C-alpha positions in Angstrom: 121.1 -53.0 94.0 123.0 -54.9 91.4 119.9 -56.8 90.7 118.1 -53.6 89.9 120.8 -52.4 87.6 121.1 -55.7 85.8 117.4 -55.9 85.6 117.3 -52.7 83.5 120.1 -53.9 81.4 118.6 -57.2 80.8 116.8 -57.7 77.5 115.4 -61.1 78.3 111.8 -61.5 78.3 110.0 -63.8 80.6 106.9 -65.4 79.4 105.5 -66.5 82.8 103.9 -63.2 83.6 100.7 -63.7 81.7 99.4 -60.7 79.8 102.2 -58.5 81.1 104.8 -61.1 80.0 103.3 -61.3 76.6 103.6 -57.5 76.2 107.2 -57.7 77.5 106.5 -56.0 80.8 108.1 -57.2 84.0 105.6 -56.8 86.8 108.2 -56.5 89.6 110.1 -53.9 87.6 106.9 -52.0 87.0 106.1 -52.0 90.7 109.7 -50.9 91.5 109.5 -48.1 88.9 106.1 -47.0 90.2 107.5 -46.9 93.8 110.6 -45.0 92.6 108.3 -42.6 90.7 106.1 -42.0 93.8 109.2 -41.4 95.9 110.5 -39.0 93.3 107.1 -37.2 93.2 107.0 -37.0 97.0 110.6 -35.7 97.2 110.0 -33.2 94.4 106.7 -32.1 96.1 108.4 -31.8 99.5 111.6 -30.0 98.5 111.7 -28.8 94.9 108.1 -27.7 94.0 107.6 -25.4 97.1 110.8 -23.5 96.1 109.7 -23.3 92.5 106.2 -22.4 93.4 107.5 -19.7 95.8 109.8 -18.3 93.1 107.0 -18.3 90.5 104.6 -16.7 93.0 107.2 -14.0 93.9 107.8 -13.4 90.2 104.0 -13.2 89.5 103.7 -10.8 92.5 106.5 -8.6 91.1 104.9 -8.7 87.6 101.5 -7.7 89.1 103.2 -4.9 91.1 105.0 -3.7 87.9 101.7 -3.8 86.0 100.0 -1.8 88.8 102.9 0.6 88.9 102.8 1.0 85.1 99.0 1.6 85.2 99.5 4.2 88.0 102.3 5.8 86.0 100.1 5.9 82.9 97.3 7.5 84.9 99.7 10.0 86.4 101.1 10.7 82.9 97.5 11.3 81.6 96.7 13.6 84.5 100.0 15.4 84.0 99.1 15.8 80.3 95.8 17.2 81.3 97.4 19.5 83.9 100.0 20.6 81.3 97.2 21.3 78.8 95.2 23.2 81.4 98.4 25.2 82.4 99.2 25.9 78.8 95.6 27.1 78.1 95.8 29.3 81.2 99.2 30.6 80.2 98.0 31.5 76.7 95.0 33.2 78.2 97.2 35.2 80.6 99.6 36.1 77.7 96.7 37.2 75.6 95.4 39.4 78.5 98.9 40.8 79.0 99.2 41.6 75.3 95.7 43.2 75.3 96.5 45.2 78.4 99.9 46.3 77.0 98.2 47.4 73.8 95.6 49.3 75.7 98.2 50.9 77.9 100.3 51.8 74.9 97.3 53.3 73.2 96.5 55.3 76.3 100.1 56.4 76.6 100.1 57.5 72.9 96.8 59.4 73.4 98.1 61.0 76.6 101.4 62.0 74.8 99.3 63.4 71.8 97.1 65.3 74.2 100.2 66.7 76.1 101.9 67.6 72.8 98.7 69.3 71.6 98.4 71.2 74.8 102.0 72.1 74.7 101.9 73.2 71.1 98.7 75.3 71.8 100.5 76.9 74.8 103.6 77.6 72.6 101.3 79.1 69.9 99.4 81.2 72.6 102.7 82.3 74.1 104.0 83.2 70.6 100.8 85.2 69.9 101.1 86.9 73.2 104.8 87.7 72.6 104.0 89.0 69.0 101.2 91.1 70.5 103.6 92.5 73.0 106.2 93.1 70.3 103.6 94.8 68.1 102.6 97.1 71.0 106.2 97.8 71.8 106.9 98.5 68.1 103.8 100.8 68.0 105.0 102.7 71.1 108.4 103.0 69.6 106.9 104.1 66.3 104.6 106.5 68.1 107.5 108.0 70.0 109.7 108.2 66.9 106.8 109.8 65.0 106.3 112.4 67.8 110.0 113.2 67.7 110.0 113.5 63.9 106.9 115.7 64.0 108.5 117.9 66.6 111.6 118.2 64.5 109.6 118.9 61.4 107.5 121.5 63.2 110.5 123.2 64.5 112.1 123.4 61.1 108.8 124.7 59.5 108.1 127.2 62.2 111.7 128.0 62.9 111.4 128.2 66.6 110.8 125.8 69.4 107.6 125.9 71.2 107.2 125.1 74.8 107.1 121.4 75.5 103.5 121.6 76.7 102.3 123.3 73.5 104.5 121.1 71.5 103.0 117.9 72.9 99.5 119.1 72.3 100.2 120.0 68.7 101.9 116.7 68.0 99.1 114.7 69.7 96.5 116.5 67.6 98.5 115.8 64.4 99.0 112.1 65.2 95.2 111.8 65.9 94.5 113.3 62.5 96.9 110.9 60.8 95.3 107.8 62.3 
C-alpha cells in the first residue's frame, strides 16, 4: 500500500515504458487505476446507483401522479365552471319566471281589487239611490199626510164646521188630485 501511495506522490518519470513512458504515463499505475475505477463502478452500480435510481423513479412517479392529479383537478374545475354557469343560467331563468309570475299575479290582484271596488261602489251607489228613493217616497207620504191635514184645517176654517171624516177624506182626496 505504501508503494501505491508513494507511486502517486512520485514525480519521477521512467523512460523504459516506450510510448507510454515518453508521454509520462506509468503502465502499472494506469492498470491499477483502471482496476480501481472498475471496482468503484461495480460498487457504485451495486450499492449506490440502485438507491439513487429508486429515489429518482419514486420522485418521477410522484411527479407524474401530481401532474395527473393536476390535470384531473383542472378538468374538474372546468366541469365545475360549466356546471356553475349552467346553474346560474337556470337560476336566472327561474328568477325571471318568478318575477314574470309575480308581475302577472300582481296585475291580476290589482284588476281583481279594481273589479271588487267597482262592484262595491256600484252597490253603494245603488243602495244610496234606493235609500234616496225610499226617503223621497217617505217624504212624499209625509207631505201628502201634512197636506191632507192642512186642507182639512183650511176647509174647517172656511166652512166653519167639521164634516164627517168620510166626507172630509173624499173632499181632500179630490182637492189633492186636482192640485197634482
